[in-house]
PDB file of N, CA, C, O and CB in Angstrom:
ATOM      1  N   MET A   1     100.159  94.539  95.772  1.00  0.00           N
ATOM      2  CA  MET A   1     100.589  95.927  95.667  1.00  0.00           C
ATOM      3  C   MET A   1     101.666  96.189  96.708  1.00  0.00           C
ATOM      4  O   MET A   1     101.537  95.773  97.859  1.00  0.00           O
ATOM      5  CB  MET A   1      99.393  96.901  95.851  1.00  0.00           C
ATOM      6  N   ILE A   2     102.711  96.868  96.311  1.00  0.00           N
ATOM      7  CA  ILE A   2     103.816  97.183  97.209  1.00  0.00           C
ATOM      8  C   ILE A   2     103.778  98.677  97.512  1.00  0.00           C
ATOM      9  O   ILE A   2     103.699  99.505  96.605  1.00  0.00           O
ATOM     10  CB  ILE A   2     105.190  96.770  96.587  1.00  0.00           C
ATOM     11  N   LEU A   3     103.835  99.004  98.778  1.00  0.00           N
ATOM     12  CA  LEU A   3     103.878 100.409  99.159  1.00  0.00           C
ATOM     13  C   LEU A   3     105.319 100.846  99.294  1.00  0.00           C
ATOM     14  O   LEU A   3     106.116 100.177  99.951  1.00  0.00           O
ATOM     15  CB  LEU A   3     103.109 100.654 100.472  1.00  0.00           C
ATOM     16  N   GLY A   4     105.659 101.965  98.676  1.00  0.00           N
ATOM     17  CA  GLY A   4     107.024 102.468  98.734  1.00  0.00           C
ATOM     18  C   GLY A   4     107.343 103.083 100.082  1.00  0.00           C
ATOM     19  O   GLY A   4     106.444 103.361 100.876  1.00  0.00           O
ATOM     20  N   ASP A   5     108.612 103.292 100.335  1.00  0.00           N
ATOM     21  CA  ASP A   5     109.040 103.880 101.593  1.00  0.00           C
ATOM     22  C   ASP A   5     109.667 105.242 101.327  1.00  0.00           C
ATOM     23  O   ASP A   5     110.794 105.511 101.743  1.00  0.00           O
ATOM     24  CB  ASP A   5     110.034 102.952 102.325  1.00  0.00           C
ATOM     25  N   GLY A   6     108.933 106.086 100.639  1.00  0.00           N
ATOM     26  CA  GLY A   6     109.411 107.431 100.389  1.00  0.00           C
ATOM     27  C   GLY A   6     110.418 107.564  99.270  1.00  0.00           C
ATOM     28  O   GLY A   6     111.136 108.563  99.211  1.00  0.00           O
ATOM     29  N   MET A   7     110.494 106.592  98.379  1.00  0.00           N
ATOM     30  CA  MET A   7     111.413 106.736  97.246  1.00  0.00           C
ATOM     31  C   MET A   7     110.673 107.382  96.073  1.00  0.00           C
ATOM     32  O   MET A   7     109.443 107.380  96.018  1.00  0.00           O
ATOM     33  CB  MET A   7     112.007 105.353  96.829  1.00  0.00           C
ATOM     34  N   ASN A   8     111.444 107.930  95.143  1.00  0.00           N
ATOM     35  CA  ASN A   8     110.796 108.551  93.988  1.00  0.00           C
ATOM     36  C   ASN A   8     110.692 107.547  92.839  1.00  0.00           C
ATOM     37  O   ASN A   8     111.236 106.444  92.901  1.00  0.00           O
ATOM     38  CB  ASN A   8     111.575 109.811  93.537  1.00  0.00           C
ATOM     39  N   LEU A   9     109.994 107.953  91.814  1.00  0.00           N
ATOM     40  CA  LEU A   9     109.697 107.064  90.694  1.00  0.00           C
ATOM     41  C   LEU A   9     110.949 106.634  89.936  1.00  0.00           C
ATOM     42  O   LEU A   9     110.955 105.559  89.335  1.00  0.00           O
ATOM     43  CB  LEU A   9     108.739 107.739  89.744  1.00  0.00           C
ATOM     44  N   ARG A  10     112.004 107.438  89.946  1.00  0.00           N
ATOM     45  CA  ARG A  10     113.249 107.066  89.269  1.00  0.00           C
ATOM     46  C   ARG A  10     113.901 105.848  89.937  1.00  0.00           C
ATOM     47  O   ARG A  10     114.658 105.117  89.298  1.00  0.00           O
ATOM     48  CB  ARG A  10     114.230 108.255  89.265  1.00  0.00           C
ATOM     49  N   GLU A  11     113.608 105.639  91.202  1.00  0.00           N
ATOM     50  CA  GLU A  11     114.192 104.534  91.949  1.00  0.00           C
ATOM     51  C   GLU A  11     113.328 103.274  91.906  1.00  0.00           C
ATOM     52  O   GLU A  11     113.718 102.238  92.443  1.00  0.00           O
ATOM     53  CB  GLU A  11     114.415 104.948  93.381  1.00  0.00           C
ATOM     54  N   ALA A  12     112.176 103.355  91.281  1.00  0.00           N
ATOM     55  CA  ALA A  12     111.226 102.242  91.249  1.00  0.00           C
ATOM     56  C   ALA A  12     111.726 101.094  90.379  1.00  0.00           C
ATOM     57  O   ALA A  12     112.462 101.300  89.413  1.00  0.00           O
ATOM     58  CB  ALA A  12     109.871 102.722  90.742  1.00  0.00           C
ATOM     59  N   THR A  13     111.319  99.900  90.735  1.00  0.00           N
ATOM     60  CA  THR A  13     111.630  98.708  89.956  1.00  0.00           C
ATOM     61  C   THR A  13     110.625  98.585  88.818  1.00  0.00           C
ATOM     62  O   THR A  13     109.420  98.727  89.031  1.00  0.00           O
ATOM     63  CB  THR A  13     111.615  97.435  90.849  1.00  0.00           C
ATOM     64  N   GLU A  14     111.112  98.323  87.625  1.00  0.00           N
ATOM     65  CA  GLU A  14     110.231  98.173  86.472  1.00  0.00           C
ATOM     66  C   GLU A  14     109.276  97.006  86.686  1.00  0.00           C
ATOM     67  O   GLU A  14     109.666  95.950  87.184  1.00  0.00           O
ATOM     68  CB  GLU A  14     111.050  97.967  85.185  1.00  0.00           C
ATOM     69  N   GLY A  15     108.014  97.214  86.301  1.00  0.00           N
ATOM     70  CA  GLY A  15     107.018  96.152  86.348  1.00  0.00           C
ATOM     71  C   GLY A  15     106.353  95.951  87.695  1.00  0.00           C
ATOM     72  O   GLY A  15     105.484  95.088  87.820  1.00  0.00           O
ATOM     73  N   VAL A  16     106.733  96.719  88.708  1.00  0.00           N
ATOM     74  CA  VAL A  16     106.135  96.598  90.039  1.00  0.00           C
ATOM     75  C   VAL A  16     105.102  97.714  90.217  1.00  0.00           C
ATOM     76  O   VAL A  16     105.362  98.869  89.882  1.00  0.00           O
ATOM     77  CB  VAL A  16     107.232  96.665  91.160  1.00  0.00           C
ATOM     78  N   GLU A  17     103.931  97.358  90.748  1.00  0.00           N
ATOM     79  CA  GLU A  17     102.887  98.357  90.976  1.00  0.00           C
ATOM     80  C   GLU A  17     103.115  99.019  92.333  1.00  0.00           C
ATOM     81  O   GLU A  17     103.262  98.339  93.349  1.00  0.00           O
ATOM     82  CB  GLU A  17     101.469  97.711  90.907  1.00  0.00           C
ATOM     83  N   TYR A  18     103.143 100.339  92.338  1.00  0.00           N
ATOM     84  CA  TYR A  18     103.341 101.115  93.560  1.00  0.00           C
ATOM     85  C   TYR A  18     102.128 102.017  93.785  1.00  0.00           C
ATOM     86  O   TYR A  18     101.355 102.279  92.863  1.00  0.00           O
ATOM     87  CB  TYR A  18     104.650 101.957  93.480  1.00  0.00           C
ATOM     88  N   THR A  19     101.976 102.481  95.007  1.00  0.00           N
ATOM     89  CA  THR A  19     100.952 103.474  95.325  1.00  0.00           C
ATOM     90  C   THR A  19     101.635 104.817  95.496  1.00  0.00           C
ATOM     91  O   THR A  19     102.630 104.932  96.212  1.00  0.00           O
ATOM     92  CB  THR A  19     100.152 103.082  96.608  1.00  0.00           C
ATOM     93  N   ILE A  20     101.094 105.836  94.835  1.00  0.00           N
ATOM     94  CA  ILE A  20     101.660 107.182  94.942  1.00  0.00           C
ATOM     95  C   ILE A  20     101.372 107.717  96.343  1.00  0.00           C
ATOM     96  O   ILE A  20     100.217 107.778  96.766  1.00  0.00           O
ATOM     97  CB  ILE A  20     101.073 108.138  93.843  1.00  0.00           C
ATOM     98  N   GLN A  21     102.422 108.101  97.052  1.00  0.00           N
ATOM     99  CA  GLN A  21     102.280 108.654  98.398  1.00  0.00           C
ATOM    100  C   GLN A  21     101.993 110.161  98.349  1.00  0.00           C
ATOM    101  O   GLN A  21     101.129 110.674  99.060  1.00  0.00           O
ATOM    102  CB  GLN A  21     103.551 108.383  99.221  1.00  0.00           C
ATOM    103  N   ARG A  22     102.752 110.848  97.483  1.00  0.00           N
ATOM    104  CA  ARG A  22     102.573 112.304  97.362  1.00  0.00           C
ATOM    105  C   ARG A  22     103.315 112.803  96.124  1.00  0.00           C
ATOM    106  O   ARG A  22     104.149 112.100  95.551  1.00  0.00           O
ATOM    107  CB  ARG A  22     103.087 113.042  98.645  1.00  0.00           C
ATOM    108  N   ILE A  23     102.994 114.020  95.731  1.00  0.00           N
ATOM    109  CA  ILE A  23     103.681 114.704  94.640  1.00  0.00           C
ATOM    110  C   ILE A  23     104.415 115.882  95.272  1.00  0.00           C
ATOM    111  O   ILE A  23     103.796 116.720  95.927  1.00  0.00           O
ATOM    112  CB  ILE A  23     102.675 115.174  93.499  1.00  0.00           C
ATOM    113  N   GLU A  24     105.726 115.949  95.077  1.00  0.00           N
ATOM    114  CA  GLU A  24     106.524 117.026  95.674  1.00  0.00           C
ATOM    115  C   GLU A  24     106.836 118.086  94.632  1.00  0.00           C
ATOM    116  O   GLU A  24     107.872 118.043  93.970  1.00  0.00           O
ATOM    117  CB  GLU A  24     107.831 116.472  96.280  1.00  0.00           C
ATOM    118  N   THR A  25     105.924 119.036  94.499  1.00  0.00           N
ATOM    119  CA  THR A  25     106.142 120.168  93.596  1.00  0.00           C
ATOM    120  C   THR A  25     105.361 121.368  94.103  1.00  0.00           C
ATOM    121  O   THR A  25     104.307 121.220  94.721  1.00  0.00           O
ATOM    122  CB  THR A  25     105.722 119.816  92.141  1.00  0.00           C
ATOM    123  N   ASP A  26     105.885 122.553  93.838  1.00  0.00           N
ATOM    124  CA  ASP A  26     105.198 123.782  94.203  1.00  0.00           C
ATOM    125  C   ASP A  26     104.509 124.398  92.985  1.00  0.00           C
ATOM    126  O   ASP A  26     103.929 125.479  93.080  1.00  0.00           O
ATOM    127  CB  ASP A  26     106.184 124.781  94.821  1.00  0.00           C
ATOM    128  N   ASP A  27     104.570 123.722  91.864  1.00  0.00           N
ATOM    129  CA  ASP A  27     104.024 124.223  90.606  1.00  0.00           C
ATOM    130  C   ASP A  27     102.571 123.762  90.448  1.00  0.00           C
ATOM    131  O   ASP A  27     102.317 122.575  90.240  1.00  0.00           O
ATOM    132  CB  ASP A  27     104.884 123.741  89.405  1.00  0.00           C
ATOM    133  N   GLU A  28     101.624 124.690  90.546  1.00  0.00           N
ATOM    134  CA  GLU A  28     100.204 124.346  90.460  1.00  0.00           C
ATOM    135  C   GLU A  28      99.828 123.790  89.093  1.00  0.00           C
ATOM    136  O   GLU A  28      98.983 122.900  89.003  1.00  0.00           O
ATOM    137  CB  GLU A  28      99.356 125.563  90.766  1.00  0.00           C
ATOM    138  N   GLU A  29     100.446 124.305  88.021  1.00  0.00           N
ATOM    139  CA  GLU A  29     100.158 123.792  86.685  1.00  0.00           C
ATOM    140  C   GLU A  29     100.613 122.348  86.549  1.00  0.00           C
ATOM    141  O   GLU A  29      99.926 121.526  85.942  1.00  0.00           O
ATOM    142  CB  GLU A  29     100.832 124.660  85.622  1.00  0.00           C
ATOM    143  N   LEU A  30     101.764 122.045  87.111  1.00  0.00           N
ATOM    144  CA  LEU A  30     102.280 120.679  87.081  1.00  0.00           C
ATOM    145  C   LEU A  30     101.367 119.753  87.879  1.00  0.00           C
ATOM    146  O   LEU A  30     101.070 118.642  87.439  1.00  0.00           O
ATOM    147  CB  LEU A  30     103.719 120.627  87.638  1.00  0.00           C
ATOM    148  N   ASP A  31     100.923 120.204  89.047  1.00  0.00           N
ATOM    149  CA  ASP A  31      99.979 119.418  89.847  1.00  0.00           C
ATOM    150  C   ASP A  31      98.704 119.132  89.065  1.00  0.00           C
ATOM    151  O   ASP A  31      98.207 118.006  89.069  1.00  0.00           O
ATOM    152  CB  ASP A  31      99.641 120.149  91.151  1.00  0.00           C
ATOM    153  N   ALA A  32      98.178 120.147  88.397  1.00  0.00           N
ATOM    154  CA  ALA A  32      96.950 119.990  87.616  1.00  0.00           C
ATOM    155  C   ALA A  32      97.171 119.028  86.450  1.00  0.00           C
ATOM    156  O   ALA A  32      96.301 118.214  86.141  1.00  0.00           O
ATOM    157  CB  ALA A  32      96.463 121.356  87.092  1.00  0.00           C
ATOM    158  N   PHE A  33      98.334 119.120  85.805  1.00  0.00           N
ATOM    159  CA  PHE A  33      98.652 118.224  84.692  1.00  0.00           C
ATOM    160  C   PHE A  33      98.709 116.777  85.169  1.00  0.00           C
ATOM    161  O   PHE A  33      98.108 115.894  84.557  1.00  0.00           O
ATOM    162  CB  PHE A  33      99.991 118.622  84.041  1.00  0.00           C
ATOM    163  N   LEU A  34      99.427 116.535  86.255  1.00  0.00           N
ATOM    164  CA  LEU A  34      99.536 115.182  86.793  1.00  0.00           C
ATOM    165  C   LEU A  34      98.174 114.646  87.211  1.00  0.00           C
ATOM    166  O   LEU A  34      97.860 113.479  86.977  1.00  0.00           O
ATOM    167  CB  LEU A  34     100.496 115.156  87.980  1.00  0.00           C
ATOM    168  N   PHE A  35      97.372 115.497  87.826  1.00  0.00           N
ATOM    169  CA  PHE A  35      96.034 115.083  88.238  1.00  0.00           C
ATOM    170  C   PHE A  35      95.198 114.675  87.032  1.00  0.00           C
ATOM    171  O   PHE A  35      94.431 113.715  87.102  1.00  0.00           O
ATOM    172  CB  PHE A  35      95.337 116.209  89.008  1.00  0.00           C
ATOM    173  N   SER A  36      95.345 115.406  85.918  1.00  0.00           N
ATOM    174  CA  SER A  36      94.582 115.085  84.704  1.00  0.00           C
ATOM    175  C   SER A  36      94.990 113.729  84.126  1.00  0.00           C
ATOM    176  O   SER A  36      94.201 113.093  83.427  1.00  0.00           O
ATOM    177  CB  SER A  36      94.780 116.181  83.648  1.00  0.00           C
ATOM    178  N   LEU A  37      96.225 113.280  84.415  1.00  0.00           N
ATOM    179  CA  LEU A  37      96.682 111.965  83.971  1.00  0.00           C
ATOM    180  C   LEU A  37      96.229 110.863  84.925  1.00  0.00           C
ATOM    181  O   LEU A  37      96.344 109.677  84.613  1.00  0.00           O
ATOM    182  CB  LEU A  37      98.203 111.950  83.844  1.00  0.00           C
ATOM    183  N   GLY A  38      95.717 111.254  86.078  1.00  0.00           N
ATOM    184  CA  GLY A  38      95.340 110.276  87.086  1.00  0.00           C
ATOM    185  C   GLY A  38      96.460 110.011  88.069  1.00  0.00           C
ATOM    186  O   GLY A  38      96.440 109.013  88.789  1.00  0.00           O
ATOM    187  N   CYS A  39      97.435 110.901  88.101  1.00  0.00           N
ATOM    188  CA  CYS A  39      98.614 110.752  88.955  1.00  0.00           C
ATOM    189  C   CYS A  39      98.445 111.628  90.193  1.00  0.00           C
ATOM    190  O   CYS A  39      98.728 112.826  90.163  1.00  0.00           O
ATOM    191  CB  CYS A  39      99.918 111.128  88.184  1.00  0.00           C
ATOM    192  N   TYR A  40      97.978 111.010  91.288  1.00  0.00           N
ATOM    193  CA  TYR A  40      97.760 111.729  92.537  1.00  0.00           C
ATOM    194  C   TYR A  40      97.858 110.746  93.698  1.00  0.00           C
ATOM    195  O   TYR A  40      97.857 109.534  93.482  1.00  0.00           O
ATOM    196  CB  TYR A  40      96.381 112.449  92.535  1.00  0.00           C
ATOM    197  N   SER A  41      97.941 111.248  94.914  1.00  0.00           N
ATOM    198  CA  SER A  41      98.095 110.409  96.103  1.00  0.00           C
ATOM    199  C   SER A  41      97.021 109.345  96.171  1.00  0.00           C
ATOM    200  O   SER A  41      95.838 109.618  95.966  1.00  0.00           O
ATOM    201  CB  SER A  41      98.058 111.259  97.363  1.00  0.00           C
ATOM    202  N   GLY A  42      97.454 108.118  96.463  1.00  0.00           N
ATOM    203  CA  GLY A  42      96.528 107.008  96.597  1.00  0.00           C
ATOM    204  C   GLY A  42      96.322 106.205  95.324  1.00  0.00           C
ATOM    205  O   GLY A  42      95.809 105.087  95.376  1.00  0.00           O
ATOM    206  N   GLU A  43      96.711 106.752  94.190  1.00  0.00           N
ATOM    207  CA  GLU A  43      96.555 106.053  92.902  1.00  0.00           C
ATOM    208  C   GLU A  43      97.744 105.123  92.691  1.00  0.00           C
ATOM    209  O   GLU A  43      98.836 105.376  93.198  1.00  0.00           O
ATOM    210  CB  GLU A  43      96.435 107.069  91.717  1.00  0.00           C
ATOM    211  N   THR A  44      97.526 104.044  91.939  1.00  0.00           N
ATOM    212  CA  THR A  44      98.625 103.124  91.648  1.00  0.00           C
ATOM    213  C   THR A  44      99.344 103.542  90.370  1.00  0.00           C
ATOM    214  O   THR A  44      98.751 104.128  89.464  1.00  0.00           O
ATOM    215  CB  THR A  44      98.105 101.679  91.521  1.00  0.00           C
ATOM    216  N   ILE A  45     100.634 103.227  90.322  1.00  0.00           N
ATOM    217  CA  ILE A  45     101.467 103.571  89.174  1.00  0.00           C
ATOM    218  C   ILE A  45     102.511 102.466  88.994  1.00  0.00           C
ATOM    219  O   ILE A  45     103.012 101.901  89.966  1.00  0.00           O
ATOM    220  CB  ILE A  45     102.151 104.976  89.364  1.00  0.00           C
ATOM    221  N   THR A  46     102.822 102.176  87.747  1.00  0.00           N
ATOM    222  CA  THR A  46     103.826 101.157  87.428  1.00  0.00           C
ATOM    223  C   THR A  46     104.822 101.739  86.443  1.00  0.00           C
ATOM    224  O   THR A  46     104.426 102.333  85.440  1.00  0.00           O
ATOM    225  CB  THR A  46     103.165  99.872  86.848  1.00  0.00           C
ATOM    226  N   VAL A  47     106.117 101.576  86.717  1.00  0.00           N
ATOM    227  CA  VAL A  47     107.140 101.990  85.765  1.00  0.00           C
ATOM    228  C   VAL A  47     107.284 100.859  84.752  1.00  0.00           C
ATOM    229  O   VAL A  47     107.640  99.736  85.107  1.00  0.00           O
ATOM    230  CB  VAL A  47     108.514 102.312  86.481  1.00  0.00           C
ATOM    231  N   VAL A  48     107.004 101.169  83.486  1.00  0.00           N
ATOM    232  CA  VAL A  48     107.124 100.183  82.425  1.00  0.00           C
ATOM    233  C   VAL A  48     108.592 100.035  82.034  1.00  0.00           C
ATOM    234  O   VAL A  48     109.087  98.919  81.874  1.00  0.00           O
ATOM    235  CB  VAL A  48     106.265 100.584  81.202  1.00  0.00           C
ATOM    236  N   SER A  49     109.286 101.168  81.880  1.00  0.00           N
ATOM    237  CA  SER A  49     110.720 101.120  81.587  1.00  0.00           C
ATOM    238  C   SER A  49     111.393 102.437  81.932  1.00  0.00           C
ATOM    239  O   SER A  49     110.784 103.504  81.860  1.00  0.00           O
ATOM    240  CB  SER A  49     110.956 100.785  80.115  1.00  0.00           C
ATOM    241  N   HIS A  50     112.659 102.339  82.308  1.00  0.00           N
ATOM    242  CA  HIS A  50     113.491 103.515  82.581  1.00  0.00           C
ATOM    243  C   HIS A  50     114.290 103.807  81.316  1.00  0.00           C
ATOM    244  O   HIS A  50     114.909 102.912  80.741  1.00  0.00           O
ATOM    245  CB  HIS A  50     114.447 103.285  83.826  1.00  0.00           C
ATOM    246  N   LEU A  51     114.268 105.055  80.895  1.00  0.00           N
ATOM    247  CA  LEU A  51     115.061 105.498  79.755  1.00  0.00           C
ATOM    248  C   LEU A  51     116.136 106.449  80.266  1.00  0.00           C
ATOM    249  O   LEU A  51     116.174 106.758  81.457  1.00  0.00           O
ATOM    250  CB  LEU A  51     114.167 106.185  78.669  1.00  0.00           C
ATOM    251  N   LYS A  52     117.003 106.913  79.380  1.00  0.00           N
ATOM    252  CA  LYS A  52     118.118 107.768  79.796  1.00  0.00           C
ATOM    253  C   LYS A  52     117.646 109.048  80.485  1.00  0.00           C
ATOM    254  O   LYS A  52     118.141 109.384  81.561  1.00  0.00           O
ATOM    255  CB  LYS A  52     118.974 108.123  78.592  1.00  0.00           C
ATOM    256  N   SER A  53     116.709 109.758  79.889  1.00  0.00           N
ATOM    257  CA  SER A  53     116.282 111.033  80.463  1.00  0.00           C
ATOM    258  C   SER A  53     114.792 111.061  80.804  1.00  0.00           C
ATOM    259  O   SER A  53     114.217 112.129  81.013  1.00  0.00           O
ATOM    260  CB  SER A  53     116.600 112.156  79.505  1.00  0.00           C
ATOM    261  N   SER A  54     114.175 109.888  80.859  1.00  0.00           N
ATOM    262  CA  SER A  54     112.752 109.822  81.193  1.00  0.00           C
ATOM    263  C   SER A  54     112.391 108.394  81.591  1.00  0.00           C
ATOM    264  O   SER A  54     113.248 107.511  81.640  1.00  0.00           O
ATOM    265  CB  SER A  54     111.876 110.296  79.996  1.00  0.00           C
ATOM    266  N   CYS A  55     111.125 108.188  81.869  1.00  0.00           N
ATOM    267  CA  CYS A  55     110.652 106.827  82.099  1.00  0.00           C
ATOM    268  C   CYS A  55     109.215 106.715  81.603  1.00  0.00           C
ATOM    269  O   CYS A  55     108.472 107.696  81.571  1.00  0.00           O
ATOM    270  CB  CYS A  55     110.752 106.443  83.607  1.00  0.00           C
ATOM    271  N   ILE A  56     108.850 105.522  81.227  1.00  0.00           N
ATOM    272  CA  ILE A  56     107.497 105.255  80.756  1.00  0.00           C
ATOM    273  C   ILE A  56     106.743 104.637  81.919  1.00  0.00           C
ATOM    274  O   ILE A  56     107.189 103.659  82.519  1.00  0.00           O
ATOM    275  CB  ILE A  56     107.486 104.314  79.491  1.00  0.00           C
ATOM    276  N   VAL A  57     105.579 105.230  82.231  1.00  0.00           N
ATOM    277  CA  VAL A  57     104.775 104.762  83.351  1.00  0.00           C
ATOM    278  C   VAL A  57     103.382 104.387  82.877  1.00  0.00           C
ATOM    279  O   VAL A  57     102.898 104.869  81.853  1.00  0.00           O
ATOM    280  CB  VAL A  57     104.697 105.830  84.449  1.00  0.00           C
ATOM    281  N   SER A  58     102.761 103.524  83.641  1.00  0.00           N
ATOM    282  CA  SER A  58     101.379 103.131  83.398  1.00  0.00           C
ATOM    283  C   SER A  58     100.542 103.623  84.569  1.00  0.00           C
ATOM    284  O   SER A  58     100.781 103.258  85.720  1.00  0.00           O
ATOM    285  CB  SER A  58     101.244 101.579  83.214  1.00  0.00           C
ATOM    286  N   ILE A  59      99.553 104.465  84.253  1.00  0.00           N
ATOM    287  CA  ILE A  59      98.627 104.991  85.253  1.00  0.00           C
ATOM    288  C   ILE A  59      97.227 104.716  84.729  1.00  0.00           C
ATOM    289  O   ILE A  59      96.883 105.120  83.618  1.00  0.00           O
ATOM    290  CB  ILE A  59      98.860 106.538  85.526  1.00  0.00           C
ATOM    291  N   LYS A  60      96.426 104.035  85.523  1.00  0.00           N
ATOM    292  CA  LYS A  60      95.084 103.637  85.110  1.00  0.00           C
ATOM    293  C   LYS A  60      95.179 102.878  83.796  1.00  0.00           C
ATOM    294  O   LYS A  60      95.848 101.846  83.747  1.00  0.00           O
ATOM    295  CB  LYS A  60      94.148 104.873  84.969  1.00  0.00           C
ATOM    296  N   ASP A  61      94.543 103.342  82.738  1.00  0.00           N
ATOM    297  CA  ASP A  61      94.559 102.638  81.455  1.00  0.00           C
ATOM    298  C   ASP A  61      95.507 103.272  80.447  1.00  0.00           C
ATOM    299  O   ASP A  61      95.469 102.922  79.267  1.00  0.00           O
ATOM    300  CB  ASP A  61      93.168 102.594  80.876  1.00  0.00           C
ATOM    301  N   GLY A  62      96.364 104.207  80.889  1.00  0.00           N
ATOM    302  CA  GLY A  62      97.239 104.898  79.948  1.00  0.00           C
ATOM    303  C   GLY A  62      98.707 104.695  80.241  1.00  0.00           C
ATOM    304  O   GLY A  62      99.104 104.366  81.359  1.00  0.00           O
ATOM    305  N   ARG A  63      99.510 104.900  79.199  1.00  0.00           N
ATOM    306  CA  ARG A  63     100.970 104.876  79.336  1.00  0.00           C
ATOM    307  C   ARG A  63     101.491 106.249  78.964  1.00  0.00           C
ATOM    308  O   ARG A  63     101.054 106.846  77.981  1.00  0.00           O
ATOM    309  CB  ARG A  63     101.622 103.762  78.440  1.00  0.00           C
ATOM    310  N   TYR A  64     102.438 106.750  79.765  1.00  0.00           N
ATOM    311  CA  TYR A  64     102.965 108.089  79.563  1.00  0.00           C
ATOM    312  C   TYR A  64     104.477 108.081  79.694  1.00  0.00           C
ATOM    313  O   TYR A  64     105.042 107.316  80.475  1.00  0.00           O
ATOM    314  CB  TYR A  64     102.347 109.072  80.561  1.00  0.00           C
ATOM    315  N   ASN A  65     105.122 108.936  78.925  1.00  0.00           N
ATOM    316  CA  ASN A  65     106.562 109.141  79.013  1.00  0.00           C
ATOM    317  C   ASN A  65     106.766 110.414  79.823  1.00  0.00           C
ATOM    318  O   ASN A  65     106.378 111.496  79.382  1.00  0.00           O
ATOM    319  CB  ASN A  65     107.239 109.239  77.580  1.00  0.00           C
ATOM    320  N   ILE A  66     107.368 110.299  80.996  1.00  0.00           N
ATOM    321  CA  ILE A  66     107.597 111.473  81.827  1.00  0.00           C
ATOM    322  C   ILE A  66     109.096 111.689  82.014  1.00  0.00           C
ATOM    323  O   ILE A  66     109.865 110.730  82.085  1.00  0.00           O
ATOM    324  CB  ILE A  66     106.892 111.323  83.195  1.00  0.00           C
ATOM    325  N   ASP A  67     109.506 112.956  82.092  1.00  0.00           N
ATOM    326  CA  ASP A  67     110.935 113.246  82.197  1.00  0.00           C
ATOM    327  C   ASP A  67     111.446 112.987  83.618  1.00  0.00           C
ATOM    328  O   ASP A  67     110.669 112.798  84.553  1.00  0.00           O
ATOM    329  CB  ASP A  67     111.214 114.702  81.791  1.00  0.00           C
ATOM    330  N   THR A  68     112.756 112.985  83.747  1.00  0.00           N
ATOM    331  CA  THR A  68     113.416 112.654  85.010  1.00  0.00           C
ATOM    332  C   THR A  68     112.981 113.575  86.141  1.00  0.00           C
ATOM    333  O   THR A  68     112.714 113.110  87.249  1.00  0.00           O
ATOM    334  CB  THR A  68     114.921 112.723  84.846  1.00  0.00           C
ATOM    335  N   GLN A  69     112.908 114.879  85.873  1.00  0.00           N
ATOM    336  CA  GLN A  69     112.539 115.843  86.914  1.00  0.00           C
ATOM    337  C   GLN A  69     111.142 115.550  87.451  1.00  0.00           C
ATOM    338  O   GLN A  69     110.912 115.613  88.659  1.00  0.00           O
ATOM    339  CB  GLN A  69     112.605 117.282  86.367  1.00  0.00           C
ATOM    340  N   LEU A  70     110.219 115.232  86.564  1.00  0.00           N
ATOM    341  CA  LEU A  70     108.856 114.910  86.970  1.00  0.00           C
ATOM    342  C   LEU A  70     108.828 113.594  87.736  1.00  0.00           C
ATOM    343  O   LEU A  70     108.127 113.481  88.742  1.00  0.00           O
ATOM    344  CB  LEU A  70     107.929 114.837  85.746  1.00  0.00           C
ATOM    345  N   ALA A  71     109.572 112.607  87.281  1.00  0.00           N
ATOM    346  CA  ALA A  71     109.620 111.306  87.949  1.00  0.00           C
ATOM    347  C   ALA A  71     110.167 111.448  89.371  1.00  0.00           C
ATOM    348  O   ALA A  71     109.738 110.736  90.279  1.00  0.00           O
ATOM    349  CB  ALA A  71     110.484 110.317  87.142  1.00  0.00           C
ATOM    350  N   GLU A  72     111.104 112.359  89.557  1.00  0.00           N
ATOM    351  CA  GLU A  72     111.679 112.565  90.897  1.00  0.00           C
ATOM    352  C   GLU A  72     110.720 113.275  91.834  1.00  0.00           C
ATOM    353  O   GLU A  72     110.904 113.229  93.050  1.00  0.00           O
ATOM    354  CB  GLU A  72     112.966 113.360  90.798  1.00  0.00           C
ATOM    355  N   ALA A  73     109.699 113.932  91.296  1.00  0.00           N
ATOM    356  CA  ALA A  73     108.709 114.627  92.119  1.00  0.00           C
ATOM    357  C   ALA A  73     107.588 113.690  92.590  1.00  0.00           C
ATOM    358  O   ALA A  73     106.825 114.030  93.494  1.00  0.00           O
ATOM    359  CB  ALA A  73     108.113 115.796  91.338  1.00  0.00           C
ATOM    360  N   ILE A  74     107.499 112.516  91.970  1.00  0.00           N
ATOM    361  CA  ILE A  74     106.442 111.561  92.325  1.00  0.00           C
ATOM    362  C   ILE A  74     107.016 110.588  93.345  1.00  0.00           C
ATOM    363  O   ILE A  74     107.884 109.775  93.029  1.00  0.00           O
ATOM    364  CB  ILE A  74     105.899 110.798  91.057  1.00  0.00           C
ATOM    365  N   ILE A  75     106.514 110.684  94.578  1.00  0.00           N
ATOM    366  CA  ILE A  75     107.008 109.862  95.690  1.00  0.00           C
ATOM    367  C   ILE A  75     106.084 108.669  95.870  1.00  0.00           C
ATOM    368  O   ILE A  75     104.868 108.807  95.996  1.00  0.00           O
ATOM    369  CB  ILE A  75     107.102 110.691  97.011  1.00  0.00           C
ATOM    370  N   ILE A  76     106.708 107.482  95.878  1.00  0.00           N
ATOM    371  CA  ILE A  76     105.938 106.239  96.009  1.00  0.00           C
ATOM    372  C   ILE A  76     106.295 105.526  97.297  1.00  0.00           C
ATOM    373  O   ILE A  76     105.750 104.460  97.584  1.00  0.00           O
ATOM    374  CB  ILE A  76     106.187 105.314  94.808  1.00  0.00           C
TER     375      ILE A  76
END
């Protein structure tokens, strides 16, 4: 497992497992949504692929397509 140095998910290398350091958002609904996906501090996350306006990530046993703005809020 590789620990990031404060970079966001858009900067992550595809196929590398990272540990989420923090979520940078002031939106409580967004925080709750991410938490429901298993996306919170201390959890591992892997970028499966980067797309033009989003990226596909693997969290726990699921794969999700998240948009660029959301990916930039997830600090690894």
